[in-house]
C-alpha positions in Angstrom: 3.7 15.8 2.4 5.1 16.8 5.8 8.6 18.1 6.5 11.8 15.7 6.4 14.3 15.7 8.9 16.8 13.5 10.4 17.7 13.4 14.6 20.2 12.3 16.1 20.8 8.7 18.6 21.9 9.9 22.1 25.4 10.9 23.3 27.3 8.1 23.7 28.1 6.3 26.5 30.9 4.6 28.2 32.0 1.5 26.5 32.8 -1.6 29.0 35.0 -4.7 27.8 33.2 -7.4 26.7 34.6 -10.7 25.5 33.2 -10.3 21.8 33.4 -6.4 22.2 29.8 -6.4 20.3 28.5 -2.8 19.8 25.2 -1.5 19.8 24.5 1.2 18.2 21.6 2.5 20.4 23.7 2.8 23.0 27.0 4.3 21.4 26.3 5.7 18.3 26.5 9.1 17.7 24.0 11.0 15.6 25.4 12.4 12.0 24.7 15.8 14.0 27.1 15.5 16.2 29.0 13.9 14.2 29.2 17.0 11.5 28.4 20.1 14.0 31.2 19.3 16.5 33.6 17.0 14.8 36.3 18.1 16.9 34.6 16.8 20.2 33.6 13.4 18.9 36.6 10.7 19.2 37.6 8.7 16.3 36.6 5.5 18.3 32.7 7.1 18.3 32.8 7.8 14.9 33.7 4.5 14.0 30.8 2.7 15.2 28.4 4.7 13.1 28.2 2.1 10.7 28.3 -0.7 13.6 26.9 -4.0 12.3 24.4 -5.3 14.9 25.2 -8.4 15.7 22.4 -11.2 16.6 23.2 -14.7 17.6 21.1 -17.7 15.9 19.5 -20.5 18.2 23.0 -22.3 18.5 24.4 -19.5 19.5 26.7 -19.0 16.8 27.1 -14.7 16.0 25.9 -13.4 12.5 25.7 -10.0 11.1 22.4 -8.2 10.2 22.5 -4.9 8.7 19.8 -3.3 9.6 17.5 -0.4 7.4 18.9 2.4 9.0 23.0 1.2 8.7 22.2 1.3 5.0 20.4 4.5 5.1 23.5 6.0 6.9 25.7 4.9 4.3 23.6 6.4 1.5 24.3 9.3 3.4 27.8 9.5 3.9 28.0 8.4 -0.6 29.1 11.1 -2.4 27.1 13.7 -4.2 23.1 14.7 -4.1 20.6 12.2 -3.7 17.6 12.2 -4.9 14.5 10.6 -3.1 11.1 10.3 -4.6 8.0 10.0 -2.6 5.9 6.8 -2.9 2.8 6.0 -1.2 2.5 2.1 -1.9 4.3 -0.8 -2.4 3.9 -1.0 -6.0 5.3 2.9 -6.0 8.3 1.9 -3.7 9.2 -1.3 -6.0 8.5 1.3 -9.4 11.4 3.7 -7.1 13.7 1.0 -6.4 13.7 -0.4 -10.3 14.2 2.8 -11.8 17.9 2.8 -9.6 17.1 5.0 -6.6 19.1 4.3 -3.5 16.4 4.8 -1.3 12.6 6.1 -1.2 10.4 8.0 1.5 7.0 8.1 1.8 4.4 11.2 1.8 1.9 11.3 3.9 0.1 13.7 1.7 0.0 11.1 -0.8 -0.4 8.1 1.2 -3.7 10.0 2.8 -5.3 10.0 -0.9 -4.2 6.6 -1.9 -5.6 4.6 1.1 -8.5 6.7 2.2 -8.9 9.0 -0.8 -8.9 12.1 2.0 -6.5 15.2 1.5 -4.0 15.8 4.3 -5.5 17.3 7.2 -4.7 14.6 9.5 -8.0 12.4 8.8 -5.3 9.5 8.9 -4.4 7.7 11.7 -1.2 6.7 13.4 -2.1 3.2 13.1 -2.9 3.0 9.3 0.1 5.0 8.1 2.4 2.6 10.1 0.4 -0.8 8.1 1.2 1.7 5.0 4.8 1.6 5.7 4.9 -1.7 6.7 3.5 -2.9 3.3 6.3 -0.3 1.4 9.2 -1.3 3.7 8.6 -5.2 3.1 8.3 -4.8 -0.4 11.9 -3.0 -1.5 15.7 -3.9 -0.1 16.4 0.1 -0.1 16.3 1.5 2.7 12.5 4.1 3.5 12.3 6.9 5.4 8.6 7.3 7.1 6.8 10.3 7.5 5.6 10.7 10.8 4.6 13.9 10.3 3.9 15.8 13.9 4.2 12.5 16.0 0.5 12.3 16.0 0.3 14.2 18.8 2.7 15.5 21.7 5.9 14.0 22.8 4.7 11.0 24.2 3.0 10.4 21.0 6.1 11.2 19.3 7.9 8.5 21.2 5.3 5.7 20.2 5.2 7.0 16.7 8.9 6.6 16.0 9.1 3.1 18.4 6.2 1.9 15.9 7.7 3.1 12.8 11.3 1.4 13.8 9.0 -2.3 13.8 7.6 -1.1 10.3 10.4 -1.7 9.0 11.4 2.4 8.6 15.4 3.3 7.9 14.5 6.5 8.5 11.4 9.1 10.3 10.9 12.1 9.4 9.4 14.7 12.4 7.9 18.3 11.7 7.1 20.8 14.2 3.5 21.8 12.7 0.4 21.9 15.2 -1.8 19.6 13.6 -0.9 17.1 10.7 0.4 19.5 7.4 -1.5 21.0 4.5 1.5 21.1 1.9 -1.0 23.7 0.3 -2.3 26.1 2.9 -0.7 28.6 5.5 1.2 26.3 8.2 0.8 26.7 12.0 3.9 25.4 14.1 4.2 24.8 17.9 6.8 26.4 20.3 10.5 26.2 19.6 10.9 25.1 22.7 7.6 21.9 22.3 9.5 21.7 19.0 12.4 20.4 20.7 11.0 18.7 23.0 9.5 16.1 20.0 13.0 15.7 18.5 14.4 14.7 22.0 10.8 12.5 22.5 12.2 10.4 19.5 15.5 10.7 20.4 14.8 8.4 23.6 12.1 6.4 21.8 15.2 5.2 19.4 18.1 4.8 22.7 15.0 2.8 24.8 14.3 0.7 21.3 17.7 -0.3 20.9 17.3 1.3 17.4 19.6 3.5 15.2 17.0 4.9 12.9 17.8 8.2 11.2 15.7 11.3 12.7 14.6 13.8 10.2 13.6 17.1 11.7 11.7 19.4 9.7 10.4 22.8 10.3 7.7 25.0 9.0 8.9 28.1 10.8 10.1 30.1 7.5 5.7 30.3 6.5 4.5 30.1 10.1 6.5 33.1 11.3 10.6 33.7 9.4 13.9 32.7 8.1 15.4 33.4 11.1 13.2 31.5 13.1 13.6 28.9 10.6 17.1 28.7 11.2 17.3 28.9 14.7 15.3 26.0 15.2 17.2 24.4 12.8 20.4 24.7 14.9 18.3 23.8 18.2 16.9 20.8 16.7 20.9 19.4 15.6 21.8 20.4 19.2 18.9 18.6 20.2 20.4 15.5 18.2 18.5 15.9 14.8 21.2 13.8 12.1 19.5 15.3 9.1 18.0 19.1 8.8 14.9 20.2 6.4 13.8 23.8 6.1 10.1 24.0 4.1 8.9 26.7 2.0 12.1 28.5 1.9 11.5 31.4 -1.5 14.7 31.8 -3.0 18.1 30.2 -3.7 19.8 32.9 -0.9 17.2 31.4 1.5 18.5 28.1 0.9 22.1 29.1 1.0 21.7 30.5 4.5 19.6 27.1 5.7 23.1 25.1 4.2 25.3 27.3 5.9 23.8 26.6 9.7 26.3 23.6 10.4 27.4 23.2 7.2 28.6 19.3 7.8 24.9 18.5 8.8 23.1 16.7 6.1 20.5 19.1 4.5 17.2 17.8 2.8 15.8 19.8 0.3 11.8 19.2 -0.3 10.9 20.2 -3.9 7.2 20.7 -4.0 6.0 19.7 -7.8 3.1 22.0 -7.7 5.7 25.1 -7.5 4.2 28.7 -6.9 6.8 30.9 -4.7 9.1 28.1 -3.9 12.3 27.4 -6.5 12.7 23.9 -7.9 16.6 24.2 -8.3 17.6 20.9 -10.4 19.8 18.3 -8.4 23.6 19.5 -9.5 22.4 23.6 -8.3 20.8 21.8 -4.7 24.2 19.7 -4.6 26.6 23.4 -5.2 23.7 25.1 -2.8 24.9 22.3 0.0 21.8 20.0 0.1 22.4 16.5 0.2 19.0 14.7 0.3 16.1 15.7 -2.3 12.6 14.7 -2.0 9.5 15.3 -4.6 6.6 14.2 -2.4 3.7 14.4 -4.7 5.0 13.8 -8.4 3.8 9.9 -8.2 0.5 10.2 -6.8 0.5 13.2 -9.5 0.7 11.2 -12.6 -0.9 8.1 -11.0 -4.2 10.4 -10.8 -3.9 11.8 -14.1 -3.4 8.5 -16.2 -6.0 6.8 -14.8 -8.1 9.8 -15.4 -7.2 9.6 -19.1 -7.9 5.5 -19.0 -11.5 6.3 -17.4 -11.9 8.6 -20.1 -11.0 6.8 -22.9 -13.4 3.8 -21.6 -15.8 5.9 -20.9 -16.0 7.3 -24.3 -16.3 3.6 -26.1 -12.2 3.1 -26.2 -9.4 1.6 -24.3 -6.3 3.0 -23.4 -3.7 3.1 -26.5 -1.2 0.1 -26.3 1.8 3.1 -25.6 0.3 4.6 -22.5 0.9 1.7 -20.5 2.9 -1.4 -19.8 2.0 -4.9 -21.6 0.8 -7.5 -19.0 3.7 -9.6 -19.5 6.3 -6.2 -17.9 3.0 -5.9 -15.1 4.3 -9.2 -13.5 7.8 -9.0 -13.9 7.6 -5.4 -11.9 5.6 -7.9 -9.4 7.6 -10.4 -9.3 6.3 -13.2 -11.0 9.5 -14.5 -12.5 10.6 -14.8 -8.6 7.6 -16.5 -7.7 7.7 -19.2 -10.1 11.4 -19.8 -8.9 9.7 -20.4 -5.9 7.1 -22.5 -6.7 9.7 -24.7 -8.7 12.1 -25.4 -5.6 9.2 -26.4 -3.2 7.1 -28.5 -6.0 6.3 -32.2 -5.1 5.1 -35.3 -7.1 2.4 -35.0 -5.0 1.4 -31.2 -6.3 2.3 -32.4 -9.5 -0.9 -34.4 -9.7 -3.3 -32.3 -7.6 -2.2 -28.8 -6.8 -3.3 -27.7 -3.3 -3.7 -30.9 -1.7 -1.6 -32.1 1.1 -0.5 -36.0 1.6 -0.5 -35.7 5.2 -4.2 -35.0 5.3 -5.0 -37.9 3.0 -2.9 -40.1 5.2 -4.4 -38.5 8.5 -8.4 -39.3 7.0 -7.4 -42.9 5.5 -6.2 -43.8 9.2 -9.2 -42.6 10.7 -11.1 -44.6 8.3 -12.1 -48.1 9.4 -10.8 -50.5 6.7 -13.8 -52.7 6.5 -15.4 -49.4 5.2 -12.8 -47.7 2.8 -13.3 -48.1 -0.5 -11.7 -46.2 -3.5 -13.8 -43.4 -4.9 -15.3 -44.0 -8.4 -13.3 -43.0 -11.6 -14.7 -40.2 -13.3 -13.5 -39.8 -17.3 -14.6 -36.2 -19.0 -15.0 -36.7 -22.4 -14.6 -33.1 -24.3 -16.3 -33.3 -27.6 -14.6 -32.4 -31.0 -16.2 -29.7 -32.4 -16.3 -29.9 -36.8 -17.2 -27.5 -38.8 -18.5 -28.2 -42.0 -17.8 -24.9 -44.7 -20.1 -25.4 -46.8 -22.9 -25.2 -44.0 -21.4 -22.3 -42.5 -18.9 -20.1 -44.6 -18.3 -18.4 -41.3 -15.8 -20.6 -40.5 -13.3 -19.7 -43.5 -12.5 -16.5 -41.9 -12.2 -18.1 -38.2 -8.6 -18.0 -38.2 -8.1 -14.3 -39.6 -8.4 -11.0 -37.8 -10.4 -8.1 -38.1 -8.1 -4.8 -37.3 -9.9 -1.9 -36.1 -8.4 1.8 -36.2 -9.8 4.4 -34.6 -8.5 8.3 -35.8 -9.7 11.2 -33.8 -10.6 14.8 -35.0 -7.5 16.0 -34.0 -5.6 13.7 -36.5 -3.9 11.4 -33.2 -4.4 8.0 -33.1 -6.5 6.9 -30.3 -6.9 2.6 -31.4 -5.3 0.4 -33.3 -6.3 -3.0 -32.2 -6.6 -6.7 -33.9 -9.1 -9.1 -32.2 -9.4 -12.7 -33.9 -12.2 -12.5 -36.5 -14.2 -15.0 -35.2 -15.0 -13.6 -32.0 -17.0 -10.7 -32.3 -18.9 -10.7 -29.3 -18.2 -8.0 -27.6 -16.7 -6.0 -29.9 -18.9 -3.0 -29.4 -17.8 -2.8 -25.6 -14.7 -1.4 -27.9 -16.5 0.4 -30.0 -20.0 1.3 -29.3 -20.5 3.0 -33.0 -20.5 -0.2 -34.7 -23.7 -1.1 -32.6 -26.1 -2.3 -35.4 -23.3 -3.3 -38.2 -24.0 -6.9 -39.5 -19.9 -7.4 -39.2 -20.4 -11.1 -40.3 -21.9 -10.4 -42.9 -19.4 -8.2 -44.5 -16.6 -10.6 -43.4 -18.9 -13.7 -44.7 -18.3 -11.1 -48.4 -14.8 -10.8 -48.3 -13.8 -14.1 -47.0 -12.4 -15.7 -50.6 -10.6 -12.4 -50.7 -6.4 -12.3 -50.4 -4.6 -10.0 -48.5 -6.6 -7.5 -46.4 -9.4 -5.9 -47.2 -11.4 -2.4 -45.9 -15.0 -3.3 -44.7 -15.7 -0.3 -42.7 -14.5 3.6 -43.0 -16.7 5.9 -41.4 -17.3 9.4 -38.7 -18.9 8.6 -35.4 -20.8 11.5 -34.3 -18.0 12.7 -32.2 -16.3 13.3 -35.3 -14.1 10.5 -34.4 -12.9 8.2 -38.4 -13.3 4.7 -37.5 -11.7 1.8 -40.1 -12.6 -1.9 -39.9 -10.1 -4.2 -41.8 -10.2 -7.7 -42.7 -6.5 -9.1 -42.5 
């Protein structure tokens, strides 16, 4: 994932007296970096505007308050303690981050490239695809989202377009790094000159000011790996002077290097990018990171990594004629709850009409218009068609199998390693497709076995054998 950092907003301007003293953060709000790096030079008046509420007038001219995503993020950053931010890649993963109780999340360009286009993070995914994916993510959650803006997708002018696009997409913050091209988190990286890197941050600040936004800009440098620790520390200072809100240096190789970084403008928030693949990058726990001096922590590949592994495991089970064990995935009810089915049903009730009860999806207005257009002499009622469902009656004397219709067939598979692979119950009367679950049952006359055991009370072991793979298969009639 690209490095994470926040860029500051423009320097404060003189406030003009207005009738209602309305404050616009894009014009008057200093950056977090400006506040923390040079606290003595910033007046209390300007410090107060960092949480200023954007005022919006409705159609009647009434003023109402609207808290921007960036304002929410700034409030999160001001809260005590270190703050973890798992990296999401789509609306569903963002919802899960929010449901888990995290106060913000971050998009990962690496993960989005994998999930959306199935390609590595080599600059193959476009700015437009990232913005589109980002908008789906920000609209799915109420927590603030920091967007991975990579290197801005080009020069300083591209950076301005990227920042403005991310603002419109609803992001609370944006990451801008100093890589030459879109990042590969597993290979050696190349960075642009320090001057060009600083210009990217200045362009991001200008784009925020021009948009009338207070988006938080995260400035990251990859120069530790590409050049040296000293260069990365110098860039961090320069990014803060250019207006960065939060700083990040990627690929620091020791806790000592992390401490050196956090000592650069100590009051400016620092973000730690915890690359879960390990290697030479240390992975301290959150309490250790807080002690070192970090404020935000990103986990770029955890969610996409476990998702890939879980899907591979499920596909192997299906290919082997099984289904994933019940404990390996949530129930359908749990999935629907995550997706907001309860909220949907409440909304559905709210807008229900008597007409919708009779004919879902129909439009009374359309019906009235159609009737009005027809000639009254030609109007006539549609014939009433009555659908009669025949009652099916089973004659037990002629169909012995019907006696066990209400009983269950339990299929249990124990792998040759001794672990349970499958334990499922299906209605005994529905045997079609059972071989799709357990191919080894193909050719077995289960109906005859069940018919022979139909009069027995309690459970009955119908089959107990090992398949060619060494798995033990048991079939019970319950």
